C-alpha positions as CSV (number, residue, x, y, z in Angstrom):
1,M,-17.9,196.6,221.4
2,L,-14.8,196.1,223.8
3,K,-16.8,198.6,226.0
4,M,-19.8,196.3,225.7
5,M,-18.3,193.3,226.1
6,L,-16.8,194.5,229.4
7,K,-19.7,195.8,230.5
8,K,-21.2,192.6,230.1
9,A,-18.6,190.8,232.1
10,T,-18.8,193.3,234.6
11,Q,-22.6,192.7,235.3
12,M,-21.8,189.1,235.2
13,F,-19.5,189.6,238.0
14,F,-21.8,192.1,239.8
15,I,-24.7,189.8,239.7
16,T,-22.2,186.8,240.7
17,T,-21.0,188.5,243.8
18,M,-24.7,190.0,245.0
19,F,-26.1,186.3,244.4
20,S,-23.1,184.7,246.7
21,A,-23.7,187.7,248.9
22,N,-27.3,186.9,249.6
23,I,-27.2,183.0,250.4
24,V,-24.1,183.8,252.7
25,T,-24.3,183.4,256.8
26,A,-23.5,185.7,259.5
27,H,-20.2,184.5,260.0
28,A,-18.8,184.7,256.8
29,Q,-15.4,185.1,255.3
30,T,-14.6,187.6,252.3
31,T,-11.5,187.5,250.5
32,E,-10.6,189.6,247.2
33,T,-8.7,188.4,244.3
34,S,-8.0,189.8,241.0
35,I,-9.6,188.4,238.0
36,Y,-8.0,189.7,234.1
37,I,-10.7,190.3,231.7
38,C,-8.9,189.5,228.0
39,T,-9.7,190.1,224.7
40,Q,-9.0,187.6,222.2
41,A,-7.9,188.4,218.5
42,D,-11.4,187.1,217.3
43,G,-13.3,189.3,219.8
44,S,-14.4,187.0,222.3
45,I,-13.7,187.6,226.0
46,K,-11.8,185.4,228.2
47,L,-12.0,185.4,231.8
48,Q,-8.5,184.1,233.8
49,N,-6.6,184.5,237.0
50,L,-3.6,185.3,235.3
51,N,-2.0,188.3,233.4
52,A,-1.7,187.0,229.9
53,G,-1.1,190.4,228.0
54,K,-1.6,193.7,227.1
55,N,-5.3,193.3,225.9
56,C,-6.5,192.2,229.5
57,T,-7.8,194.6,232.2
58,T,-7.9,193.6,235.8
59,K,-11.1,193.4,238.0
60,T,-11.3,193.1,241.7
61,V,-13.9,190.8,242.9
62,R,-14.8,189.9,246.4
63,I,-15.6,186.5,247.3
64,T,-17.9,185.5,250.2
65,E,-17.5,181.9,251.6
66,P,-19.6,181.0,254.5
67,V,-18.2,179.0,257.1
68,R,-19.7,175.6,257.7
69,L,-21.2,175.5,261.6
70,P,-20.7,171.9,262.8
71,R,-24.2,170.3,262.7
72,V,-25.8,169.2,265.9
73,V,-27.1,165.7,266.4
74,T,-29.2,165.0,269.1
75,N,-30.8,161.7,269.9
76,P,-34.2,162.5,271.5
77,G,-34.2,158.9,272.7
78,D,-37.7,156.9,272.4
79,P,-40.7,159.0,270.6
80,Q,-43.5,159.6,272.8
81,P,-46.8,158.4,271.8
82,A,-49.6,161.4,271.3
83,A,-52.0,161.5,274.2
84,N,-54.9,160.2,272.1
85,A,-52.6,157.5,269.6
86,I,-54.1,154.1,269.7
87,I,-51.1,151.8,270.8
88,I,-51.4,148.5,269.3
89,G,-51.9,145.7,271.9
90,S,-54.2,148.1,274.1
91,R,-57.7,147.7,274.8
92,V,-60.8,150.0,273.9
93,S,-63.3,150.4,276.2
94,Q,-66.9,149.0,275.7
95,Q,-68.4,152.6,275.0
96,I,-66.1,154.0,272.8
97,Q,-66.0,150.3,270.9
98,G,-70.0,150.1,270.7
99,Q,-70.0,153.8,269.2
100,R,-67.5,152.6,266.4
101,D,-69.6,149.4,265.6
102,T,-72.5,151.6,265.4
103,G,-71.2,154.3,263.4
104,R,-70.0,150.8,261.2
105,E,-73.5,149.4,261.0
106,A,-74.9,152.8,259.8
107,I,-72.4,153.0,257.0
108,L,-72.9,149.6,255.9
109,R,-76.8,150.1,255.9
110,N,-76.6,153.1,254.0
111,E,-74.4,151.5,251.3
112,L,-76.8,148.5,251.2
113,F,-79.8,150.5,250.6
114,L,-77.8,152.9,247.8
115,A,-76.7,149.5,246.0
116,Q,-80.4,148.3,246.1
117,A,-81.5,151.5,244.8
118,L,-79.2,151.0,241.8
119,L,-79.6,147.4,241.1
120,A,-83.4,148.3,241.2
121,K,-82.7,151.1,238.5
122,L,-80.3,149.1,236.5
123,Q,-83.0,146.3,236.1
124,N,-85.4,148.9,235.1
125,E,-83.8,149.9,232.3
126,F,-82.4,146.3,231.2
127,Q,-86.4,144.9,230.8
128,N,-85.0,141.5,230.9
129,G,-82.5,141.8,228.4
130,T,-84.2,143.9,226.0
131,P,-83.5,147.3,227.0
132,E,-85.1,150.2,225.3
133,R,-83.3,151.8,222.3
134,R,-82.1,155.0,222.4
135,G,-81.7,157.4,219.5
136,D,-77.9,157.7,219.8
137,E,-77.9,153.5,218.8
138,R,-78.7,153.4,214.8
139,N,-76.1,151.0,214.9
140,Y,-77.4,147.3,216.4
141,Q,-73.9,147.0,217.6
142,K,-73.9,150.0,219.9
143,Y,-77.5,148.8,221.4
144,L,-75.4,145.2,221.9
145,D,-73.0,147.0,223.8
146,R,-74.7,148.7,226.0
147,T,-76.7,145.6,226.8
148,E,-74.0,144.0,227.8
149,Q,-72.4,146.7,229.9
150,L,-75.9,146.6,231.9
151,K,-75.8,143.4,232.2
152,Q,-72.3,143.4,233.9
153,Q,-72.9,146.6,236.0
154,I,-76.0,144.3,237.2
155,S,-74.0,141.2,238.3
156,L,-71.3,143.9,239.9
157,T,-74.1,145.4,241.9
158,Q,-75.7,141.9,243.1
159,A,-71.9,140.9,244.1
160,N,-71.8,144.0,246.0
161,I,-75.1,143.6,247.8
162,S,-74.2,140.2,248.8
163,A,-70.7,141.2,250.2
164,L,-72.7,143.8,252.2
165,S,-75.6,141.3,253.2
166,R,-72.8,139.0,254.9
167,E,-70.9,142.0,256.5
168,L,-73.9,143.2,258.4
169,S,-74.9,139.8,259.1
170,R,-71.4,139.4,260.8
171,M,-72.1,142.7,263.3
172,P,-72.2,141.7,266.7
């Protein structure tokens, strides 16, 4: 039992030493020290740096400490913007702005078309407040809930269409 405990303690020191050796820089300071592995009366192992009796064995451990390198702080000064960065307050050429406006208008028209198609689909399904009942709506409350959701979706889609139309009317 004592041999097994000593073996475990030795393995712990080996792992600790190997771990500390892996994280060390090239300019490390190494020192050696003795650790005493003492077996207590109840069979437990106690690690200490002082020899406290006959039930202690000595283990030499190498301690490696990295040398702290001074931190170099550089002051880069004012950062330079990237070559294609947009600087606030700068003017964009008419050609680039025209391309942006054309792209924006195309996106808005596409969104308006999709919103109008969705509105037509929702209104077709809504059928002026009396949508067709589905098989999963045996309970009348489910039918009423779906009717209310359709009504809300229609009003939201109409609001989206009016907002997109306003935005398109503001285009130059």
